[in-house]
C-alpha positions as CSV (number, residue, x, y, z in Angstrom):
1,M,100.3,128.4,60.1
2,D,98.3,127.5,63.2
3,S,100.2,127.4,66.4
4,G,97.8,125.1,68.1
5,I,98.0,121.5,69.2
6,S,98.9,119.0,66.6
7,T,96.1,117.1,65.0
8,S,98.4,114.4,63.5
9,E,97.9,110.7,63.7
10,T,99.2,110.5,67.3
11,G,96.2,112.3,68.5
12,G,97.8,115.5,69.9
13,T,94.4,117.3,70.4
14,T,92.9,114.4,72.3
15,S,96.0,114.2,74.6
16,G,95.9,118.0,75.2
17,K,92.2,118.0,76.0
18,T,92.5,115.1,78.4
19,F,95.5,116.7,80.0
20,M,93.6,120.0,80.5
21,E,90.3,118.5,81.7
22,R,92.1,116.2,84.2
23,L,94.1,119.0,85.8
24,K,91.2,121.4,85.9
25,A,89.0,118.7,87.6
26,Q,91.7,117.8,90.2
27,N,92.3,121.5,91.0
28,A,88.6,122.2,91.4
29,R,88.2,119.3,93.8
30,H,91.2,120.4,95.7
31,K,90.0,124.0,96.1
32,Q,86.6,122.8,97.3
33,Q,88.2,120.5,99.9
34,L,90.5,123.3,101.1
35,E,87.6,125.7,101.5
36,E,85.6,123.1,103.5
37,K,88.6,122.5,105.8
38,R,89.1,126.2,106.3
39,K,85.5,126.7,107.3
40,K,85.5,123.8,109.8
41,L,88.8,125.2,111.3
42,E,87.3,128.7,111.7
43,A,84.2,127.3,113.3
44,K,86.2,125.3,115.8
45,Q,88.3,128.3,116.6
46,K,85.2,130.4,117.4
47,E,83.8,127.6,119.6
48,N,87.0,127.2,121.6
49,Q,87.8,131.0,121.7
50,R,91.5,130.5,121.4
51,P,94.1,131.4,118.7
52,A,94.7,128.9,115.9
53,V,98.4,127.9,116.0
54,S,98.1,124.5,114.3
55,H,98.5,123.8,110.6
56,S,96.0,121.5,108.9
57,L,97.4,118.6,106.9
58,N,94.6,118.1,104.4
59,A,96.0,114.8,103.2
60,F,95.6,113.1,106.7
61,N,92.8,115.1,108.4
62,I,94.9,115.7,111.5
63,S,96.1,118.9,113.2
64,V,99.7,119.2,114.6
65,N,100.5,121.9,117.2
66,T,104.0,123.2,116.4
67,S,104.4,124.6,120.0
68,Q,103.7,121.3,121.7
69,A,106.1,118.4,122.0
70,V,104.8,115.1,120.5
71,D,104.1,112.3,123.0
72,N,104.0,108.9,121.4
73,D,101.7,107.6,124.1
74,K,99.1,110.3,124.0
75,P,96.9,111.6,121.2
76,I,98.1,114.8,119.6
77,N,96.6,118.0,121.1
78,S,95.2,116.0,124.0
79,T,96.6,118.4,126.7
80,L,96.9,121.9,125.3
81,P,97.7,124.7,127.7
82,E,95.2,127.5,127.7
83,P,96.6,130.2,125.5
84,P,95.9,133.9,126.1
85,K,92.8,135.3,124.4
86,A,93.4,137.2,121.2
87,P,91.3,139.2,118.8
88,L,89.6,137.1,116.2
89,S,91.5,139.0,113.4
90,S,94.8,137.4,114.6
91,R,93.5,133.9,114.5
92,Q,94.3,133.1,110.9
93,S,96.0,130.3,109.1
94,V,99.5,130.9,108.0
95,F,98.4,130.3,104.4
96,R,96.2,133.4,104.7
97,T,98.2,135.7,106.9
98,P,100.0,138.5,105.1
99,A,103.6,138.3,106.1
100,G,106.9,140.0,105.3
101,R,109.9,138.1,103.9
102,G,111.3,137.4,107.4
103,D,108.0,136.0,108.6
104,R,107.8,133.7,105.4
105,H,111.0,131.9,106.3
106,K,109.7,131.4,109.9
107,Q,106.5,130.0,108.5
108,I,108.3,127.6,106.2
109,N,110.4,126.3,109.2
110,Q,107.1,125.7,111.1
111,L,105.7,123.8,108.1
112,K,108.6,121.3,107.8
113,L,106.9,118.0,107.0
114,S,109.9,115.7,107.3
115,P,109.6,115.0,111.1
116,I,105.9,114.3,110.7
117,V,105.3,112.4,107.5
118,P,107.8,109.5,107.8
119,N,106.6,108.7,111.4
120,L,102.9,109.3,110.8
121,A,101.9,106.0,112.2
122,E,103.6,106.7,115.5
123,H,102.0,110.1,115.9
124,T,98.4,109.2,114.8
125,P,95.9,109.4,117.7
126,K,94.9,105.9,118.8
127,T,91.3,104.9,118.1
128,P,89.2,102.4,120.1
129,G,90.1,99.7,117.5
130,H,93.8,100.5,117.6
131,S,95.8,97.6,119.0
132,G,99.3,99.0,118.6
133,V,100.4,95.9,116.7
134,K,102.9,96.3,113.8
135,K,101.0,97.0,110.6
136,S,100.8,94.4,107.8
137,R,102.5,95.0,104.4
138,E,99.0,95.7,102.9
139,E,98.3,98.4,105.5
140,K,101.8,100.0,105.0
141,D,101.2,100.2,101.2
142,K,98.1,102.2,101.9
143,M,100.3,104.8,103.6
144,S,103.0,104.8,100.9
145,F,103.9,108.0,99.0
146,A,102.7,106.2,95.8
147,S,99.2,105.7,97.1
148,P,96.3,108.1,96.3
149,H,96.2,109.1,100.0
150,F,99.1,111.3,99.4
151,S,97.8,113.1,96.3
152,K,96.4,115.9,98.4
153,L,99.7,116.2,100.3
154,K,101.5,117.1,97.0
155,R,99.1,120.0,96.5
156,S,99.5,121.1,100.2
157,V,103.3,121.1,99.7
158,S,102.9,123.2,96.6
159,L,101.7,126.0,98.8
160,L,105.2,126.3,100.2
161,S,106.4,127.7,96.9
162,D,104.1,130.7,97.5
163,L,105.8,131.4,100.8
164,D,109.4,131.1,99.5
165,D,110.2,132.9,96.3
166,N,113.3,130.6,95.7
167,L,111.4,127.4,95.9
168,I,109.7,125.7,92.9
169,V,107.5,122.7,93.6
170,V,106.6,120.4,90.6
171,K,104.4,117.4,91.4
172,G,105.5,117.4,95.0
173,K,109.2,117.6,94.2
174,S,111.1,120.6,95.5
175,Y,113.7,122.5,93.4
176,R,115.7,125.4,94.7
177,K,116.3,128.3,92.3
178,L,120.0,129.1,91.5
179,T,119.9,131.7,88.8
180,L,117.7,133.1,86.0
181,L,118.9,131.7,82.7
182,G,116.6,133.7,80.4
183,K,113.2,135.1,79.8
184,G,110.9,136.0,77.0
185,G,107.3,136.9,76.7
186,S,105.4,135.2,79.6
187,C,108.1,132.6,80.2
188,K,111.1,132.5,82.5
189,V,113.8,129.8,82.6
190,Y,115.6,129.2,85.9
191,E,118.6,127.0,86.8
192,A,117.4,125.0,89.8
193,V,118.7,122.1,91.8
194,D,116.6,119.1,92.9
195,E,116.8,119.3,96.8
196,Q,116.7,115.5,97.0
197,S,119.1,114.3,94.3
198,Q,121.1,117.6,94.1
199,V,120.9,117.4,90.2
200,V,120.8,120.7,88.4
201,Y,117.9,121.2,85.9
202,A,116.5,124.0,83.8
203,I,112.9,124.8,84.8
204,K,110.7,126.8,82.5
205,I,107.8,128.7,84.2
206,A,105.2,130.0,81.8
207,E,102.4,132.3,82.9
208,L,99.4,130.9,81.1
209,P,97.7,133.7,79.2
210,E,93.9,134.2,78.9
211,D,94.1,133.9,75.1
212,E,93.2,130.3,74.2
213,G,95.5,130.1,71.2
214,L,98.6,131.2,73.2
215,R,97.5,128.8,76.0
216,R,97.3,125.9,73.6
217,S,100.7,126.8,72.1
218,L,102.4,126.4,75.5
219,I,100.7,123.1,76.1
220,N,101.6,122.0,72.6
221,E,105.3,122.4,73.4
222,V,105.0,120.0,76.3
223,L,103.1,117.4,74.2
224,L,105.6,117.5,71.4
225,L,108.6,117.3,73.8
226,E,107.0,114.2,75.4
227,R,106.5,112.7,71.9
228,L,110.2,113.2,70.9
229,Q,111.9,112.0,74.1
230,D,113.4,108.9,72.4
231,S,115.7,111.1,70.3
232,R,119.1,112.2,71.5
233,Y,118.8,115.3,69.3
234,V,115.9,116.7,71.4
235,I,116.2,118.3,74.8
236,R,115.3,115.9,77.6
237,M,112.2,116.7,79.7
238,K,112.2,115.3,83.2
239,D,108.7,116.3,84.3
240,Y,105.9,118.9,83.8
241,D,102.9,120.2,85.6
242,M,100.2,122.8,85.3
243,D,98.9,124.6,88.3
244,E,95.5,126.2,87.7
245,S,95.5,128.0,91.1
246,S,98.6,130.1,90.1
247,N,97.8,129.8,86.4
248,R,101.3,128.6,85.6
249,L,102.9,125.8,83.5
250,Y,106.1,124.2,84.9
251,V,108.5,122.2,82.6
252,V,111.6,120.6,84.1
253,M,114.3,119.9,81.5
254,E,118.0,118.9,81.4
255,R,120.5,121.8,81.9
256,G,122.5,122.6,78.8
257,D,125.9,124.2,78.6
258,T,125.1,127.1,76.3
259,D,123.0,127.9,73.3
260,F,124.5,127.6,69.8
261,A,124.2,131.4,69.1
262,S,126.4,132.3,72.1
263,F,128.8,129.4,71.2
264,L,129.2,130.7,67.6
265,T,130.0,134.2,68.9
266,R,132.6,133.0,71.4
267,N,134.3,130.7,68.8
268,A,134.2,132.9,65.7
269,D,137.9,132.6,65.3
270,S,137.9,128.8,65.5
271,I,135.4,128.2,62.6
272,N,137.0,126.0,59.9
273,T,135.9,123.2,57.6
274,R,135.8,120.6,60.3
275,F,133.8,122.8,62.6
276,I,131.2,123.5,59.9
277,H,130.8,119.9,58.7
278,F,130.5,118.6,62.3
279,Y,127.8,121.0,63.5
280,W,126.0,121.2,60.1
281,E,125.5,117.4,60.2
282,Q,124.2,117.6,63.8
283,M,121.7,120.3,62.9
284,L,120.5,118.2,59.9
285,R,120.0,115.1,61.9
286,A,118.2,117.0,64.6
287,V,115.7,118.4,62.1
288,K,115.3,115.1,60.4
289,V,114.1,113.6,63.7
290,I,111.1,116.0,63.8
291,H,110.4,115.9,60.1
292,D,110.2,112.1,60.3
293,Q,107.5,112.7,62.9
294,N,105.7,115.0,60.5
295,I,106.5,118.0,62.7
296,V,107.5,121.5,61.6
297,H,109.6,123.5,64.1
298,A,108.9,126.8,62.4
299,D,111.4,128.8,64.4
300,L,114.8,127.3,63.8
301,K,117.7,129.6,64.7
302,P,121.0,129.2,66.6
303,A,119.4,130.2,69.9
304,N,117.0,127.3,69.6
305,F,119.8,124.7,69.4
306,L,121.3,123.9,72.8
307,L,124.8,122.5,73.3
308,V,124.8,119.7,75.8
309,R,128.1,118.0,76.4
310,G,129.3,118.9,72.9
311,N,126.2,117.8,71.0
312,L,123.4,120.0,69.6
313,K,119.8,119.5,70.8
314,L,116.6,121.1,69.6
315,I,114.6,123.3,72.1
316,D,111.6,125.6,72.1
317,F,108.7,123.9,70.2
318,G,106.3,126.6,71.2
319,I,105.0,127.4,67.7
320,S,105.7,124.0,66.2
321,S,102.9,122.1,64.5
322,S,102.0,119.2,62.3
323,A,103.0,119.5,58.7
324,H,100.2,120.0,56.1
325,E,97.6,120.9,58.7
326,N,94.5,121.9,56.9
327,K,94.1,125.1,59.0
328,K,94.4,128.8,58.2
329,K,97.1,130.6,60.3
330,S,95.8,133.5,62.4
331,A,99.2,135.3,62.5
332,I,102.7,135.3,61.1
333,V,105.0,133.6,63.7
334,G,108.7,133.0,63.7
335,T,111.9,135.0,63.7
336,L,112.0,137.4,60.7
337,D,115.7,136.8,59.6
338,Y,115.1,133.1,59.4
339,M,111.6,133.0,57.9
340,A,111.0,131.5,54.5
341,P,109.1,133.4,51.8
342,E,106.1,131.0,52.0
343,Q,105.6,131.8,55.7
344,F,104.3,135.3,54.7
345,T,101.9,133.9,52.1
346,D,101.1,130.2,52.5
347,E,98.3,129.1,54.7
348,Q,99.7,125.7,55.5
349,P,103.0,124.8,57.3
350,Q,105.5,123.0,55.1
351,V,108.6,121.1,56.3
352,K,110.7,123.1,53.8
353,I,110.4,126.3,55.9
354,D,112.8,124.6,58.4
355,V,115.2,123.9,55.5
356,W,115.3,127.6,54.6
357,A,116.0,128.5,58.3
358,L,118.9,126.0,58.3
359,G,120.3,127.6,55.2
360,C,120.2,131.0,57.0
361,I,122.1,129.5,59.9
362,L,124.7,127.9,57.7
363,Y,125.1,131.2,55.8
364,R,125.7,133.0,59.1
365,I,128.3,130.4,60.1
366,V,130.2,130.7,56.8
367,Y,129.9,134.4,56.0
368,G,129.5,135.8,59.5
369,K,126.2,137.5,58.8
370,L,122.6,136.6,57.7
371,P,121.5,136.6,54.0
372,F,119.4,139.8,54.3
373,A,121.4,141.6,57.0
374,D,122.3,144.4,54.6
375,V,118.6,145.1,53.7
376,P,116.8,147.7,55.8
377,R,114.4,145.9,58.3
378,S,111.4,147.8,56.9
379,D,112.0,146.4,53.5
380,R,113.3,142.9,54.5
381,I,110.0,141.0,54.0
382,N,109.7,142.3,50.5
383,K,113.2,141.3,49.6
384,I,112.8,137.8,51.2
385,C,109.8,137.2,49.0
386,D,111.0,138.9,45.8
387,P,112.7,136.4,43.5
388,R,114.3,139.3,41.5
389,F,116.4,140.2,44.6
390,A,119.5,138.0,44.3
391,I,121.1,136.6,47.5
392,R,124.9,137.2,47.4
393,F,127.0,134.1,47.7
394,N,130.7,134.9,47.9
395,P,133.0,132.1,46.7
396,I,134.5,129.7,49.3
397,E,136.8,126.8,49.0
398,D,134.3,124.1,50.2
399,E,132.0,123.6,47.2
400,I,129.8,121.2,49.1
401,I,129.0,123.7,51.8
402,L,128.4,126.5,49.2
403,R,126.1,124.2,47.3
404,S,124.2,123.3,50.5
405,I,123.5,126.9,51.3
406,K,122.2,127.6,47.8
407,R,119.9,124.5,47.8
408,C,118.5,125.6,51.2
409,L,117.8,129.2,50.1
410,E,115.7,128.4,47.0
411,R,112.7,130.7,47.2
412,N,110.5,128.1,45.5
413,Y,110.0,125.5,48.2
414,E,109.2,122.8,45.7
415,K,112.7,123.2,44.3
416,R,114.3,123.5,47.7
417,A,116.4,120.6,49.0
418,S,115.1,118.1,51.6
419,I,117.0,117.1,54.7
420,D,117.8,113.7,53.2
421,E,119.3,115.4,50.1
422,L,121.5,117.7,52.3
423,L,122.7,114.8,54.4
424,Q,123.6,112.9,51.2
425,L,125.6,116.0,49.9
426,L,127.6,115.9,53.2
427,A,128.2,112.2,52.9
428,D,129.4,112.6,49.3
429,S,131.9,115.2,50.4
430,S,133.5,112.9,52.9
431,S,133.9,110.0,50.4
432,A,134.8,112.1,47.4
433,P,138.3,111.7,45.8
434,G,140.7,114.2,47.3
435,A,138.7,114.7,50.5
436,E,140.7,114.9,53.6
437,A,141.1,111.3,54.8
438,S,142.0,112.2,58.4
439,I,138.6,113.6,59.2
440,D,136.7,111.1,61.3
441,Y,133.4,112.7,62.4
442,A,132.5,109.8,64.6
443,A,135.7,110.1,66.5
444,L,135.4,113.9,66.6
445,A,131.9,113.7,68.1
446,S,133.1,111.2,70.7
447,E,136.0,113.4,71.6
448,M,133.8,116.5,72.1
449,Q,130.9,114.8,73.8
450,G,132.1,115.1,77.3
451,A,133.8,118.5,76.9
452,T,132.7,121.7,78.7
453,P,132.3,124.8,76.5
454,K,135.7,126.1,77.6
455,T,137.4,122.8,76.9
456,L,135.5,122.5,73.6
457,A,136.8,125.8,72.5
458,K,140.4,124.7,73.1
459,K,139.8,121.5,71.2
460,L,138.5,123.4,68.2
461,K,141.5,125.7,68.2
462,R,143.8,122.7,68.3
463,L,141.9,121.2,65.3
464,V,142.5,124.4,63.4
465,L,146.2,124.2,64.0
466,Q,146.2,120.5,63.0
467,S,144.5,121.2,59.7
468,Q,147.4,121.0,57.2
469,T,145.7,119.8,54.0
470,R,142.9,122.4,53.8
471,K,143.2,126.2,53.9
472,K,141.1,128.4,56.1
473,L,137.7,129.4,54.6
474,N,137.6,132.8,53.0
475,F,134.9,134.8,54.7
476,D,135.9,138.2,53.2
477,D,133.8,139.9,50.6
């Protein structure tokens, strides 16, 4: 299965190519302009034979001296006191001067743009044609933050993130790091707060590798997330950006409460029929969303479901692709314990590999372990692919759940159940004679939606105590 950009009807490859070319062109132009500005500044410094203490604002072509008070009636830098002579080596821009951690915070304080940018019209040097009359609406619009005149400013502000390790700048917006949520491979995920709105987000920072295939895989995740933003079963993405200068990809997403793997571990004693039916249905509906878009996730596992206010949402589309792509896969990708037999042999991705992974998740919830957990890891691939090796299904009281597990773990993917069939099985169990009439999944979802993980655990324990008509599932061998 190829881990590259989707070539489905939506034109994933074209979008990815345009995205890459546009960002590369913008960054190339920006670097060239910065270099020209730097050379001009150095030439002027040599001519004046004085230390450079001003910071260039590339977006406006002006220089603001941080040691001089601003006089609204005089042009900036019109009366500079003669500074003491200094060696040429000390006359360097703050963006180029090596500095310690204490010096970086001092530099950041000097670079505060808030006193300058909002009142730019007041501090701009008067030209011969300047009348001092209040600007028209059209002229004000030219100076608005939405205009192209500020596009360079966003890039200049991004340099601040290099001076402060706790600052993340994405498309001109500043986020302050709070804590590291997780890391894997070349990616790190931070909890960060928007300094303007004070809303907390999860920001994924990926170091873009030299390998083109891995690079396209990271971009593919952003494109698929953007494509699936209409669904409440997929993590919300607020913004994204790719910085070629630092070779990093930034993705700003909503902050979840916890991943489903951690939630299952903490609430192992609260698992009962209601718990299983509620979260099994949510997993099925989440996967149905991507299958309806002809997308194969290819790495479903509890850690890739995020709990957000009581509801499960899919995350991590890094190796996802379009179903039935006519491409040979270059490597086996996925998580071994959740991989279907055809992932080791088939050249094309099939949506049924996600169904097998869901069966492994449900097996773990019901029996407390994975289907091949007792097989040595060195022999696990052989046993997954060998139809003569029987998967052990211990009897449980809920026949619908047991049947669902068996239908998911069919080694022949052509005989394996579809997501629609599994949802129908679950619906039949709710309407079957003798089914517990008091289970209202819609009300249960509404009750749990706004709960925190701690409150959610309490609610689940209360549901266990209230279950009078059904016995606890038997998880023993």
